[in-house]
N, C-alpha and C positions, 0 to 999 in steps of 0.2 A: 496476167494471175498480179491479183492484187495484194497489196502488203500485209492485210491482215488474212490473208490464205495462206501464206509461207508455212511450213512445217517447221518448228522450234523443237528440239529435243529439250525436253525437262529430265528425265533420268533416263541413264544408262542401265545396264545388268553389269553385275560384279565380273572381272576375270575369272576364269575358271578356276573351281576349286580344286586343285589336284592333288590335294592332300585328302581328298577322299577315296580317289583312286588308289592312291597309297595304301590307305587305312584297309581298303578292300582288298588290297593283292596280298597284305601281310596277313590279316586274318582269314583269308580263305587258306593262306601255306597253315597257319595255326589249326583250321579245321579238318586239314588234310593229314595233318600230325595227330590229331585227335582220332580221326576214322581210324589210321595205322595202328595207333594205340590200343584200340578196341579188337582190332582184328590180330594183335600180337599177344593180347592177353585172354584170348579164348580157353586157353586150357587153364588159366586160374579162376574162374566162375563167372556166375550170369551179372554180379554185380559191377567187377572191372568193365564189362563188355556195355552194360548198359549206361554205366558213365562216361565213357567214351563216346556211344553215340550220341547222347544226350549233350554231351561238348561238343562234337562235331555240329547238331545240328544248330546248335546256339550260334557257335562261330559261323555256319553256313548264311545264318541270316541275317547276322549284322554286317558279312562282306557284301550280301547280296544288298543290302539296305545302302552301304556305302557307295554302292554299284548305280544304285539307280539316283540317290540325291547327284551325283557325278553327272549323268547323263542324260537328265530330267533339267539341270542346271545349263548344259551346253546345247538345249535344243530351244530354250528361250532366246526371245527376239532381241536383236542389239537395243530398241529403244523400249522402255517398259514403260514410258510416261511420253507424251508426246502434246505440245499444244497447236491446233491449226484454227485460226481466226478466234472465234468467242467461245471455244471447243478445248477440254482437255480429254484426251482419251490415254484411260490407265488399261494396260493388259493383266487380263483375268487367267492366270495359270489354270483353275479348273475348266473352265471353258474354252480356252487356248482361242481366245479374242478379245478385241478392245472393245472397252465400254465408254462411250461418248456421256461426258458431263460437262454439263454449261458452265463457264466459269463465274456466272452471277450467282448459281444454286451451291457454288462451294462455300461451306460454314468457315472450315480452315481444312489443314493439313499437320499432321505431328509424325514425327520421327519415331523410330522403335522408342518404348520409355524402360524397358528391364533391358540387361543386359545380353538376354538371349534374343530379342526382338531386334537390338543392334547388330548381333553377330549374323544376323538372317536379313538385314539390309532391307527391312520392315517399314514401309511408309502406310501411313492411313490418310486417305482424304475423305471427308467427312461432308454430308450434305443432307438436310434435314430429313431425308428420308432413308437414306443408307449411310455407311459407311465403307467403303472400299478399300480394301487391302491390297497391295503390290510386295511383293518380298523380292529377294534378290536384286536390290539395287547399290549400285556403287556408294555413292554419298545420300545417303536420306535426307541428312539435315540441309544441306546445299539444294535439293531437290524441294523440299518444303518451303524454303527461303525464294526459290523460283516460282513457286506456284504463289506464292503471298503476291510477288512482283507484277505477275502473269494478271493474277487478280484486281489488281491496284490499276493497272493499264486497262483493262477491260471496262472496269468503273469510270473511268478517265474518258474513256471513249463514249460513254452511253449519257455523259453528263452533256 
């Protein structure tokens, strides 16, 4: 195996976001209390029943959202971005596959700009044709610097 063909991990996924699991459990308990209150208030009128059911449905939806976030993040591969030879491979969550990008095509990479993007661990890899977004990265700014270093190395090899 040649030196350029070795796989170098550029960005790993963040650790498990256990707070999503905790939030989901707490909100599910609140949804159960709201459903129970709707049943206990049955003799008081339709308004309290409807309020309890709507509250239970909203809380159940938020709990499901938290559980989906937690389990979806756990299913991500460990290496979200890696380099192999003169190519960079970025994991695309929606397609559940890696996209190959030539290092010479990369215009730049940027970490999350807004606070929300930073919390999501978002990194954008830009090419002239398309911008690839990779989320749930442990250290997006370090990954950005690593991509710049790899791009410079690839440029030196071609000269």
